[in-house]
N, C-alpha and C positions, 0 to 999 in steps of 0.2 A: 591769594589766588587770583591769575590773570586777570588781577586784577582784580585782590581780588582777594570777589569774597575768597577765593581759593586762594589755597594760595590761588589767586585768582587776579589773574589781568584786568581792570578795569576799563571799558569801553569809552566810558564818556568824561566830559568835562569835571563830571565828579562819579555817578557812574551812569552812564548815559545807553538812550536803544540805540539799535541801527534801526529801524521801524521806518516801515514804508506806505508809501504815499497807497499803495491796494490795500486797503486795511478790511476788518471785518471779514469778508469771505467766507462767513459762516454759512451753513446750511439753509436752503429754502423754509426747509419746515420750521426752522430754530426763531425764525422773525416773528409769526403771531405770538410768541410767548415771550417775548422782550421786554423788561420792565422799564426799560427806557427808551429812548428813539435809536438807541444806537444801534446799527444795522448788526445783524448775526449772531447778537449776544441773548443765550437762555434768560431764560427770567431766574432772578437771583443769584446770577453770576457777575462777577467784578472783572475791571480789564485794567489793564496796565501796559508802558511800552518798553517792552523787549525785545528786541529783535533778533535776528536769526541766530542760533550758536555756530558756532566753529566746527564742530566734531557732532559726531552720532552721540545720542542720551546713554550713554556709559558711564559712569560716576569715578572713573580713575583715567576716562579720557578724556574729561572735561575740566578746562582751569580758566575759566575766562568766565565774565559776570551777568554773560546772556545766556549762555547755558545751564549755570549754575543755578540761576533762579526757577528754570525747568527741575532741574538734578533735585533740590531741594522739595518741591512741592510733592515728587512722585516716589522719592523713596525718606527713607530714615536710617539712618545709622543710630551707634550706639547712645551717643548723649550729645546734647548741644549748650551752648550759653545762652545768659538770661541777657538785658538790657546791660547789665552791669559787668558783663563778659564772666559770670561764674556759673560752673558746671551744673547743667539739668539732663538726669537721665530718660533717655528717652526709650529705646528698645531694651536700655539694659537696664538690669536690678541693681547692678552693682559691679564696681570696677577697683579691684584691691591688688595692693601689692606691699609685702615686705620689706622689699631688696630694691625698688626700681629697677629690676630685671625681668622678675617673672611674676606675672600678674595674672589674675584669673577674673573671668568675666562669667557674671551671671545673668542669663538672659529673661527679659519678662514673659511668662508663660502665654501661651496662647496666641500669639500673634500671627497673623497671616500676609501673605503676599497677595495681590488683588485678582491673581487665577485661583485663590481658595487653597494654594499650599502652605504649609505650615512654616512659618520663619524659626530655623533652629541653627545650631550653634553649626554645624556642618555647611547651613547657608552662608555665613561670615567666613571660613575658615576656606574651604572651599574658592570663596571669591577671592578671598586675599593673594590666593596661589595663583589664580587665572593674571588677576591685577599684575603682580609681580613678574608674571614670567616674559623675558625680553622677546620672548618670540610673538607676542600678544600685542607687543608695540603699543605701549598706554603710556602719555604722558605723564601722569601721575604715579609710574611705578616705584620712584625714586621715594616716594611717601615710606615705602616698605623697607627701606635698608637697614633699620634699627634691627626687625627680626633677624635672630638667627636662623643664617640658612640662607638667606636673601640672595649672598654671591654665589651660590648652588646654580638659581633659578636666575638670576640676571648677572652672568657675567660679564666682565668687559670686555671681552669678547668670545667670540664661538657661541656655541648652543650652549643651552643650560646640560647642569649635570644631573640634575633633578627634576621633579617634576613639583613637589612640594617644599615649601620652607620646614627644616627643621624644628624650627620653633613655634611650630601652632599645632596643638593637641585637643583634639576632641574630646573630652571627658564623660557629658553624657548631653542628651537632647537641648540642653539650656546652660550647658556650660562650658568652657574650653577655656586653653590658656595661652597665654603669650610667653615666649622667652625670647628676650634680646640678646644679641650678642654683649652687650657693656651695659651698666644700669643708665637709665635715661630718665630723671626725675621728672621730665614735664610729657613725657609720654603718653597718660591720658589726656591730656589737654588736644593732643594729634588726633582722638579717636573722635573729637566734633568736626574732624571734616568731612565731607558728606565722601571721596573717594573712599573713605572706609565700609560704605555701605555694603548689605548682601545683596546675594543675587538667585534667584528662585532658579529650580532647575530647567525651567523653558528656555533660559539665555543660552546654553550651549547646545540645542538642537540648532540655533539659525541664531547667532551674534550679530550677523548685518541687520536682519531685519528686527531682531530684539532692539538697536539701536535708533531704529526709525517708527518705534510702538515699544516703549518699557513698561516692564511689568515689575512694581514696584513694591515697598509693602508702607509707602509715605500715608501722610492725608490728604492724597489729590490721587484718580485713578485717570492714566493719560489715555486721551479721546481722541486727538488726532493733530497733525501734521500738516499743514498748508505752506510747503515751503516758502520762506520768504514773504508772506503774510500774517500767520500767526501760529500757534500752538495753541490749543484746548485741553486742558483737563477739568474733571468732576471731582466733588466732593465726593471723601472715601465712606461710607455709610457705617464700616465695622472699622473703622480706625482706633486704637486703643490706646498713642499716644498723648501728653497733655496738652498738646498743640492742634486738638479737634478743631475742622474747618466751622467757622462759622459763616460763612458764604456757602453758596451752591456749585461754585467750580469757578474757574480763572481762564479769560483770555489773555495771552502773552501778545500782542500787536506788534507787530511791524513798520517802521517808520523810515523811509528815505530821509530825514533830517530830524532834529529834534525839535525845531520849527514847526513843521507838521506836524507832530505829534501836540505840541501846546495848542493850535491853532482847534485840535480837534478835543481838546481836553475844555477849552473855554467854549466850543459850540455843545458841549454835551456827548460828544462821540468818544469819548474815554474817559475812564474813570480816575485813573491816576497816574502821572509822569514823576519818573525817576530823579529829572535833571531838566530845568529850566537852561536853553543855550545862552550864552552869552548877550546875545540882541536883547533879549525878554526878560533880562535879570533886571533889568533897570523900572519896572511898571509891575513885576509878576506878582508881589504883594499888594499892590493894589488892585488890580487882576482879583486874585484870589481870596485876599483879606485874611478872616481865620481858616480858612483851607489850605494856607500856605506849611510847608514842610522845611524849617529851616535849622538843621542840628550838624554839629561836628560829629564824624565818627572815624573809625580806626584806620584812616587809608592815608597815603602819602604819593603826593605827582613827584613824578623825577624826571631824570634825561639818561637815559644808559648809553653810553657808549660800547660799540661794537670792537672789540678788541682784536678781531681778526681782521677787520677795514684796515682799508692802505691809511687813514686818518689817525686811528689809534695803535694798530701796532705796534708793541715795545713801548709804546709813549711814554714818557715821564709824568708821574701821577700831579708833576706841580703844573702843566699844562692844564688839566683837567680840574684842577682847584683854582687858576686863573680865570679859567671858563666860568666855572662857580661864581665869582667873585664880580665879571661883569655884567650879572644879571640883576637887574634892580627890582628885587621881588617885592619890595614892599609899594612900589611904584604901578607895577602890573596886577597886583592883588587889591588895589583900591581902586584904579582904575579901569581897566578892560577887563576884571573880573570883580567888580562893583561890590568891592571888600565882602566879596563870601571866600577867602579863603585867610590863612593865616600862616606868614611864611617860615617855611620850615627852618628849625634848630639843630634838628638831627636825622638819622634816617630813620626813625620809628616815629608812629605818630601821638599824641594824646590819646591815651585809653589804651593802651596795652602796658601790662605790668614789665618797668626795663626804664618805660623809655623816659629819656635823660635829658635835659639842656647841655648841648656841648659845647664847652667853653673854646669858642674856635671865631676867626674871621671869617671863614672860607664861606661862611653862607651870608655874608652882608657885602653891599654892595660898596668897593672901592677901586674902580678903574684906573687909577696909579698902580696899586698893589697887583691888581689883574692883569696888566701889560706886564711887569717884572716878574713875576712868577711864570706866566707864558715865556716868554723870554731865557729865563734862568731854565727852562725844563726845556730849552731846543727848540719852542716854537709847534706851530700845527702845519703838517704837512701841505702845502699849495696853500698854506693860510686860507683853508675854506673846510666849514662843516655842514651838515647836513643833521636836521633834526625830521625824520619820520613818526607821520600822524596821521589818524584815522579820519577822513572827512567828514564822516558823517559824526562826528561825536562832540560836534562845537569846540575845536578843538584851533580852528584857524586862529582865531585873532590874538587867543595868549601868544600860539605858538609864534606868528608873526612878530609880535612883541619883542617875545624874548630874542628872536633872531637880529631885531633891531638892535636891543641893549647891549650884546655881545658885539654887534658890527661897532657901533657909535665908542662904547667904553674901549676895546681892546686892539680895534681893527681887523680881527679876523673876520672875512666875509662868511655869512650865516646865511643858507637858504632853506625855508622850509618844505620839506618833501612829502606832499598829503597823498596818500592812498586811497581808495574812493571810500571802501570801509571797512570794518573792524576785523572781518576774517581777513582779507587781503592783506593787511596791515601784519595780523599775527603769522600768517604764511611767510612772511617775508624774514618774518625775526626766526621761525622756526628751522626755515631752507639758509640760514646766514646769507640774506643778502640785502641787507640795511646797508645804505652806505657809509654810514657816518655814526649817525647816535638814533635812540627811536624814543618817543615819547611814552615813559612807563608808568604807570597808576596800579597800585596795590593796597588789595584791602587787606583785612585779616583774616585768617582762617581759624585763627585760634588768638585769643587775646595778649599775649606774650611779646616779649622781642624777638625772641629765639627767631621767629616767622616772618620778621623782617631783614632777616641774616642769613642765618641756614638756609633758608628755600630761597632768595636771593642770589647769595654769590658765592655759597658752597660751589668748589667744583663739578660735583655731581650733579648739584641742584635742576631740576627740569626747566625751571624759570629763569635759568640765568641765559638767557637770550644775548647776552652782551658778551659770553664767554669769558668772564673775567675766571682766572685760577691764580691763586696765590698759595704756597705751601704755609705759608707762617699764619694767612688769615684762616685755613682750613684747621691748623693745629689748635689757637685760639678757639674754635669754634666745639671742637670736641671736648676742650677742657670743659666748657660750660654742659654738653652734652652727657657727660662723665660725672656731673659733679654729685656730691652727696645728697645733696636736698635740693627742692627746688629754689628755694631762696638763692642758693650757692649758683644755682643754676642760670637764673639771671644776672646775677651780679657778674658772674662770669662773660655774660655774653654783653652788658655793658661795658667789660674793658674790652670784648672784641672788637665794639662797636668802635672805639677810639683807635685802633687799628685801623679797621674799615677806612677812616676820617685818612688817615696817612696815604691809603691806596687808590681810593675814590672809583669804584665801581660804578659811583652811578653820582648824579648831580641832584639830591632833594631839593625842591622849589618851594612847597606848601602843601599843607596839610587841607584833607577835603573836607567838607560840609554838603551835605547833600541839599540842595536848594530846590525842592520838586513841590509839587501841591496835588490836591483833591479835585472834583467836582462833584456836583448839588447831589448826587446819586448815592453815595457812599459815605458811612461814618467809621469810626474808630480805627483811624489810620494811623501807623507808626511805624518808627524803624528799629530793628535790632543794633549791636554795637557794631555792624559791618557796613550798616546804611541801607540794609537790603529792607524793603515795604516787609513788615508780617504779615503776611498773605494770610494766613489762617481767621486772624483778629480781625479783618475788616468785613464790614457788615453792610448790607443794601438797605436803604432806606423804605 
């Protein structure tokens, strides 16, 4: 997730907020009910630093970590994953298939949207058809391409030939079937991504208004969105899922810097921070004591070349391999990142099925080999590269260190290219405006190696912002997609990863850890396998 939980792009040095100096911003009548001195927070609510989403709050148009926090609070899809990445049914009673091609979904009866209307099989089928339709321009439409008839509603060129995918059929109020073009043994795992959430009928009456004030079926009910300040949701008293809120609501607060968020945490004006910035990493454990959160999760930091740019168009992969070997990951993770990251040994992180240690020197620091590979591959045009990153995410220090390492070890000039915030960074990626390469941070949408291959480097993948395209790689991915069993699919993607290593659509840097913490007013703070706080479990002391 952009990061992501998302397929989702990650905003920060781990999962970092945009966050704003103008925090709080609550209604004046809330302050008197506050359980702590935090301005604008109603009693029983908890607060976390999550910045301004890139897009309106529609499930299939959100694939970055900031918007996904809110989407997951307001919407619930068919299933989720526990801390070990195992499937847990939420809105689904069951998801079954005898052939990995035709899947039958049975819903738990009695679920309702926040406006009181029922959640039915039609709520899913109609939403998925809308999400997939090319005219609706949803970022995550690609996720529906396995379904039979997707090409009719989302052709490569021109208008859709149909309004509905032929592979989706409503059987009754609580049952629908999904027929795929070909068998996909891991398809059930994909359904754990929030882009498969249902929509109520009110959505279709005014989609623009809905994106600013969504009506979901999840554990929290949307209350308000003060743009670039905060988003507030309240606990849904009628929620029937297994993850019922143990607090009364959430404030998602926006900060200009992670340092500002951390200061608010220390002063009692913020309950949880998702990632401490590099400047505070050396002392945050001393500051917070047993309220620190220090855990690995399923995400990888990388550098992504843009293959449309003057720098990398038509480049020999050996050049990118050489740049990779010019990065001293061990020293940067130990010093600049204060030992909070582990150097990457593959394109996938630990914690997902199929993660493997690639037996390669490409991720090892070796200036001599780095120079030789770059020369052998024909060199870097103008002998200069740029690394784009979002300045609000705590990345400046390590990007600068990476550039210095490349410059000193290979002689290639490397220039940090800061964008003011994550939104601006993402817009440049989406509109093919990255000069050379960008900081990529990807966190699992579902706990399989597939998610770090197909959703990033497949030619048609929406999150493929480097515009990498290789027929041989696509063919290897298809072998995994159409394998007979889940285990065979995972193994096929492990083989595909070896080809990806030869082609170098990205330079993996290190695996993420969450280095965050929480204040004295809350308890029961934990993270899931994606590194997100389990917001429904957080309690107020």
